[in-house]
C-alpha positions as CSV (number, residue, x, y, z in Angstrom):
1,M,103.9,119.3,101.5
2,N,101.3,121.6,103.1
3,N,97.6,121.7,102.7
4,D,97.9,124.7,100.2
5,Q,99.7,122.5,97.6
6,A,97.9,120.5,95.0
7,P,96.5,117.3,96.4
8,L,98.4,114.0,95.9
9,R,96.6,112.0,93.2
10,I,96.1,108.4,94.3
11,G,95.1,105.3,92.4
12,A,93.7,102.4,94.5
13,A,94.9,98.9,93.6
14,G,92.2,96.6,94.9
15,L,88.7,97.6,95.8
16,G,88.0,95.0,98.5
17,R,87.5,95.3,102.2
18,A,90.8,97.1,103.0
19,F,89.9,99.8,100.4
20,M,86.5,100.1,102.1
21,L,88.1,100.8,105.4
22,M,90.4,103.4,104.0
23,L,87.8,105.0,101.7
24,P,86.5,107.5,104.4
25,T,90.0,108.7,104.7
26,F,90.5,109.1,101.0
27,V,87.2,111.0,100.7
28,A,87.7,113.3,103.7
29,H,91.4,114.1,103.6
30,P,92.2,117.5,101.9
31,R,95.7,116.5,100.9
32,I,94.8,113.7,98.4
33,E,92.5,113.1,95.5
34,L,91.3,109.6,94.5
35,V,91.7,109.6,90.7
36,A,92.0,106.0,89.6
37,A,91.5,102.4,90.6
38,S,92.1,98.9,89.5
39,D,90.2,95.7,90.3
40,P,89.4,92.5,88.4
41,R,85.7,93.0,89.1
42,E,83.9,94.9,86.3
43,E,81.1,96.0,88.6
44,A,83.5,97.5,91.0
45,R,85.3,99.4,88.2
46,R,82.0,100.7,86.9
47,E,80.9,101.9,90.3
48,F,84.2,103.6,90.9
49,E,84.0,105.5,87.7
50,R,80.4,106.5,88.4
51,E,81.1,107.7,92.0
52,F,84.5,109.4,91.6
53,G,84.7,110.1,87.8
54,G,88.2,108.7,87.6
55,R,89.5,105.9,85.4
56,A,89.3,102.3,86.5
57,Y,91.5,99.5,85.1
58,A,91.5,95.7,85.2
59,T,95.1,95.5,86.2
60,V,97.5,97.3,88.5
61,E,100.0,97.7,85.8
62,A,97.6,99.4,83.5
63,M,96.6,101.8,86.3
64,C,100.3,102.6,87.0
65,E,100.6,103.8,83.3
66,D,98.1,106.5,84.0
67,R,99.9,109.9,84.0
68,N,97.3,111.4,86.3
69,V,98.3,109.0,89.2
70,D,101.1,110.2,91.5
71,A,100.9,107.4,94.1
72,V,99.3,104.0,94.4
73,Y,97.5,102.6,97.4
74,I,98.0,98.8,97.3
75,A,95.3,96.8,98.9
76,T,95.6,93.6,96.9
77,P,96.1,90.1,98.5
78,H,99.2,89.9,100.6
79,E,101.1,87.6,98.2
80,L,100.8,90.3,95.5
81,H,102.2,93.3,97.4
82,A,105.8,92.9,96.3
83,H,104.9,92.5,92.6
84,N,102.6,95.5,92.8
85,V,105.1,97.8,94.5
86,V,107.8,96.9,92.1
87,A,105.4,97.6,89.2
88,A,104.5,101.0,90.7
89,A,108.1,102.0,91.3
90,A,109.1,101.0,87.7
91,R,106.5,103.5,86.5
92,G,107.7,106.3,88.9
93,K,104.7,106.0,91.3
94,H,105.0,106.3,95.0
95,A,103.4,103.5,97.0
96,L,101.3,103.2,100.1
97,V,101.0,99.4,100.7
98,E,98.7,97.7,103.2
99,K,100.1,95.6,106.0
100,P,101.7,93.1,106.0
101,M,104.3,94.6,103.8
102,A,104.8,91.2,102.1
103,I,105.1,87.5,103.1
104,S,108.9,87.1,103.0
105,L,111.9,89.2,103.8
106,A,113.3,88.7,100.3
107,E,110.1,90.3,98.9
108,C,110.4,93.2,101.4
109,Q,114.0,93.8,100.3
110,A,112.9,93.8,96.6
111,M,110.3,96.4,97.4
112,I,112.8,98.6,99.2
113,D,115.3,98.3,96.4
114,A,112.8,99.1,93.7
115,A,111.6,102.3,95.4
116,A,115.2,103.3,96.2
117,S,116.2,102.7,92.5
118,A,113.3,104.7,91.2
119,G,113.5,107.5,93.7
120,T,110.0,106.9,94.9
121,T,108.5,106.8,98.4
122,L,107.4,103.6,100.0
123,V,105.1,103.7,103.1
124,V,103.5,100.7,104.7
125,G,100.1,101.0,106.4
126,H,97.6,101.2,107.8
127,S,98.9,99.5,110.9
128,H,97.7,100.6,114.3
129,G,101.1,102.0,115.1
130,F,99.9,105.1,113.2
131,D,97.0,105.7,115.6
132,L,97.3,108.8,117.7
133,P,96.9,107.1,121.2
134,F,99.9,104.9,120.4
135,A,101.9,107.8,119.0
136,R,101.1,109.8,122.1
137,T,102.2,106.9,124.4
138,R,105.5,106.8,122.5
139,E,105.9,110.6,123.0
140,L,105.4,110.2,126.8
141,I,108.0,107.4,126.9
142,A,110.5,109.4,124.8
143,S,110.0,112.4,127.1
144,G,111.7,110.5,129.9
145,T,109.2,111.8,132.4
146,Y,108.4,108.3,133.6
147,G,111.8,106.7,133.1
148,G,112.5,103.9,130.7
149,V,110.0,101.5,129.4
150,R,110.7,98.0,131.0
151,M,107.8,95.8,130.0
152,I,105.0,95.9,127.5
153,T,101.8,93.9,127.6
154,A,99.5,93.6,124.5
155,L,96.4,91.5,124.4
156,N,93.6,91.3,121.8
157,F,90.7,88.8,121.4
158,T,88.5,89.3,118.3
159,D,86.3,87.4,115.8
160,F,88.9,87.7,113.0
161,L,89.1,84.1,111.9
162,Y,85.3,83.9,111.4
163,R,84.8,86.9,109.3
164,P,84.2,86.0,105.6
165,R,87.5,84.9,104.1
166,R,88.9,84.2,100.6
167,P,90.7,80.9,100.4
168,E,94.2,82.5,100.5
169,E,93.3,84.2,103.8
170,L,93.1,80.8,105.4
171,D,96.4,79.6,103.9
172,T,99.5,80.6,105.9
173,A,101.8,80.0,102.9
174,K,99.9,82.8,101.1
175,G,100.0,85.2,104.0
176,G,96.8,84.0,105.7
177,G,96.1,83.6,109.4
178,V,96.3,86.0,112.3
179,V,100.1,86.2,112.5
180,F,100.5,88.0,109.1
181,S,97.2,89.9,109.2
182,Q,96.9,90.9,112.9
183,G,100.5,90.4,114.2
184,A,101.5,93.1,111.8
185,H,99.4,95.5,113.9
186,Q,100.4,94.2,117.3
187,V,104.1,93.9,116.6
188,D,104.2,97.3,115.1
189,I,102.7,98.8,118.2
190,V,105.0,97.0,120.6
191,R,108.1,97.8,118.6
192,L,107.1,101.4,118.5
193,L,106.7,101.6,122.3
194,G,109.7,99.4,123.0
195,G,112.2,101.3,120.9
196,G,112.2,99.2,117.7
197,I,115.0,96.7,118.0
198,V,113.8,93.2,119.0
199,R,116.6,90.9,119.8
200,S,114.7,87.6,119.9
201,V,111.3,85.9,119.8
202,R,109.9,82.9,121.6
203,A,106.3,82.0,120.6
204,H,103.5,79.5,120.2
205,T,100.7,79.6,117.7
206,G,97.3,77.8,117.7
207,A,95.3,76.4,114.9
208,W,92.3,74.8,116.6
209,D,89.6,74.6,113.9
210,A,90.1,72.2,111.0
211,S,87.6,74.2,109.0
212,R,89.8,77.3,109.2
213,P,93.2,75.7,108.5
214,T,95.6,78.5,109.6
215,E,96.8,80.1,112.8
216,G,93.9,81.6,114.7
217,A,95.9,82.6,117.8
218,Y,99.4,83.2,119.1
219,A,101.3,84.1,122.3
220,A,104.8,85.6,121.9
221,H,107.6,86.8,124.2
222,L,109.8,89.5,122.7
223,T,113.1,90.6,124.1
224,F,114.5,93.9,123.0
225,A,118.2,94.8,122.7
226,D,118.1,97.0,125.8
227,G,116.5,94.3,128.0
228,T,112.9,95.5,127.7
229,F,110.5,92.6,127.2
230,A,107.0,92.3,125.8
231,S,104.2,89.7,125.9
232,L,101.8,89.6,122.9
233,V,98.6,87.5,123.0
234,Y,96.1,87.4,120.2
235,S,93.1,85.2,119.5
236,G,90.7,85.5,116.6
237,Y,88.5,82.6,117.6
238,A,85.4,84.7,118.3
239,H,84.8,83.9,122.0
240,F,86.0,86.5,124.5
241,D,86.0,90.0,123.0
242,S,88.6,92.3,124.4
243,D,86.7,95.4,123.2
244,E,85.0,94.8,126.5
245,L,88.2,96.2,128.1
246,V,88.0,99.5,126.2
247,G,84.4,100.5,126.8
248,W,82.9,98.6,123.8
249,I,84.6,100.8,121.3
250,G,85.5,98.7,118.2
251,E,88.8,98.5,116.4
252,M,87.7,101.3,114.0
253,G,86.6,103.7,116.7
254,H,82.9,103.0,116.4
255,P,80.6,101.9,119.3
256,K,80.0,98.2,119.5
257,D,76.9,96.3,120.6
258,P,77.8,93.5,123.0
259,A,74.4,92.0,122.4
260,K,75.5,90.9,118.9
261,Y,77.9,88.3,120.5
262,G,78.2,85.2,118.3
263,A,76.9,86.9,115.1
264,T,80.2,86.4,113.2
265,R,80.3,82.6,113.8
266,A,76.6,82.3,113.1
267,A,76.9,83.9,109.7
268,L,79.2,81.0,108.6
269,R,77.1,78.2,109.9
270,G,75.3,75.7,107.6
271,G,78.1,74.0,105.7
272,M,79.0,77.0,103.5
273,S,81.4,76.1,100.7
274,A,84.6,78.0,100.0
275,A,83.0,79.6,97.0
276,E,80.0,80.7,98.9
277,E,82.1,82.2,101.6
278,E,84.2,84.0,99.0
279,A,81.0,85.5,97.6
280,L,80.0,86.6,101.1
281,K,83.4,88.3,101.4
282,Y,82.9,90.1,98.1
283,N,79.5,91.4,99.4
284,R,81.5,93.5,101.8
285,A,83.7,94.9,99.0
286,Y,83.3,98.1,97.0
287,G,80.5,98.0,94.5
288,K,78.5,95.6,96.6
289,T,77.9,97.6,99.7
290,S,77.6,101.3,100.6
291,S,80.8,103.3,100.4
292,T,79.6,105.6,103.2
293,S,79.9,105.0,106.9
294,A,79.3,106.8,110.2
295,A,82.2,108.9,111.4
296,P,84.1,107.2,114.3
297,V,83.5,108.5,117.8
298,A,87.0,107.7,119.0
299,H,90.4,106.7,117.7
300,N,91.2,103.3,116.4
301,Q,92.3,100.8,119.0
302,F,93.8,97.3,119.1
303,G,93.0,95.7,122.4
304,M,94.6,96.2,125.7
305,V,98.1,97.6,125.7
306,I,100.1,98.6,128.7
307,A,103.7,100.1,128.7
308,S,105.2,99.7,132.1
309,C,107.9,102.3,132.8
310,D,110.1,103.0,135.8
311,R,107.6,105.4,137.4
312,A,104.3,104.8,135.6
313,D,102.2,102.4,133.6
314,L,100.9,104.0,130.3
315,R,97.7,102.6,128.7
316,P,96.6,103.9,125.3
317,L,92.8,104.1,125.0
318,P,90.5,105.2,122.2
319,D,90.2,108.7,123.8
320,G,93.7,109.2,125.1
321,V,96.4,107.7,127.3
322,M,95.7,106.6,130.9
323,V,98.7,107.4,133.1
324,Y,99.2,105.4,136.4
325,D,102.2,107.0,138.2
326,D,103.4,106.7,141.7
327,A,100.8,108.9,143.3
328,R,97.7,109.2,141.0
329,T,96.0,108.3,137.8
330,W,94.6,110.5,135.0
331,L,93.7,110.5,131.4
332,D,96.0,112.4,129.0
333,A,93.0,113.1,126.7
334,L,93.2,113.4,122.9
335,P,90.6,115.1,120.7
336,P,88.4,112.8,118.5
337,P,89.9,112.1,115.1
338,G,89.1,114.7,112.4
339,V,89.7,112.4,109.5
340,P,89.8,108.7,110.3
341,R,93.3,107.3,109.8
342,G,94.4,110.7,108.6
343,E,97.9,110.1,110.1
344,V,98.5,107.6,107.3
345,I,98.0,110.3,104.6
346,D,99.9,112.9,106.4
347,E,102.9,110.6,106.7
348,L,102.8,109.7,103.0
349,C,102.4,113.3,101.8
350,D,105.1,114.6,104.2
351,A,107.6,111.8,103.1
352,I,107.0,112.5,99.4
353,A,107.5,116.2,100.0
354,G,110.6,115.7,102.1
355,V,109.1,117.3,105.1
356,R,109.9,114.3,107.3
357,P,111.0,110.8,106.6
358,A,108.4,108.1,106.5
359,T,108.1,106.5,109.9
360,H,106.5,103.4,108.5
361,S,109.2,103.0,106.0
362,G,110.1,99.8,104.1
363,A,112.9,99.2,106.6
364,W,110.6,99.5,109.6
365,A,107.9,97.3,108.0
366,M,110.4,94.7,107.0
367,A,111.6,94.5,110.7
368,T,108.0,94.1,111.8
369,L,107.5,91.2,109.3
370,E,110.7,89.6,110.6
371,V,109.1,89.4,114.0
372,C,105.9,87.9,112.6
373,L,107.9,85.3,110.7
374,A,109.9,84.6,113.8
375,I,106.6,83.9,115.7
376,L,105.7,81.3,113.1
377,Q,109.3,79.8,113.1
378,S,109.6,79.7,116.9
379,S,106.2,77.9,117.2
380,R,107.2,75.4,114.5
381,T,110.7,74.6,115.8
382,G,110.2,75.1,119.6
383,R,113.3,77.5,119.6
384,E,114.0,81.1,120.4
385,I,114.6,83.0,117.2
386,E,117.3,85.6,116.9
387,L,116.6,88.6,114.7
388,E,118.8,90.4,112.2
389,H,116.9,93.2,110.4
390,Q,115.6,95.4,113.2
391,V,115.7,99.2,113.2
392,A,115.4,101.6,116.1
393,V,113.0,104.4,116.9
394,A,114.9,107.7,116.9
395,A,114.9,109.8,120.0
396,S,112.6,112.4,118.4
397,G,109.9,109.7,118.0
398,E,110.6,109.2,114.3
399,R,111.8,105.7,113.3
400,A,115.3,105.4,111.9
401,C,115.5,104.3,108.3
């Protein structure tokens, strides 16, 4: 599909925080048109119809019956992803589903099977593996210029656990906690750089705040089939902020004010009830807050990542890739993003048109979820977990289906 063709008509399932983060992409990208939405909140539906002129529905199923919708962007709670994708496929709609793909491997397989049976395209994202600095790092690895990748280090410290949360976001059984929500990003990045096929996982998780009863941190050791190994560390406990390591550029590519340290925790102080916190969460959703935001000054980032190769270390940054070879260092610079997260839409449109296979396919996302589930299982059992559903990154940089 090229930019001269009619835009892909998208219906958005769920007008919450994830939709708000993708909205600048939907508005700015020339290859799509936002034509419909579904959300249980009447005020959000009314605002969508006022702002975009499309139809808004109370259920995903009703929206999928709309003949003007070509593809559905699914940003509902994690435990609903599988049901929503199956519903979309049954009505002939392509699906772009937010990470994590689902919360069980059986659900992932049902989503893959539904899309295959219907002949529809399934793409999973946004995950940060889409981001141009990580894609460029993969290209440098695949070029062979610096030899094989041997070790990957990924570290991210954020305030994730103390942002306003709905009850299910603090319930691991429903896909809550940092392993499902943030591990899906970090594992995707590391698998991309390491070749895709993780052989085993050994991990520990931490749940240190009884008022937030889910995993807020993890440390994992991944071993790849070719002997490459990776260490992943993530904390969402709102103390150290690893954005300090990338020049105070936030995850979404916007400048960050370090003087606001502690603001996230402070907003939840005072004995707030679960209902009050859920209301605070909805205040950040569509229909409650402005749908416009400043353009990012740099690419999205996800903490400090270093790929150690035979002859260089490669470090993706918000403005390019730092290369540290045997003799010198330099920045392989990248231009600022034109459309934020535009890579997601390009991949979806190209996959539907048959231009190139979806890199973040159902099979790839299922393999990423398998690693996340193994992190939880290893921590719970104290054992190394062997994996069975991994897929490789093809030599061209595209992931094998």
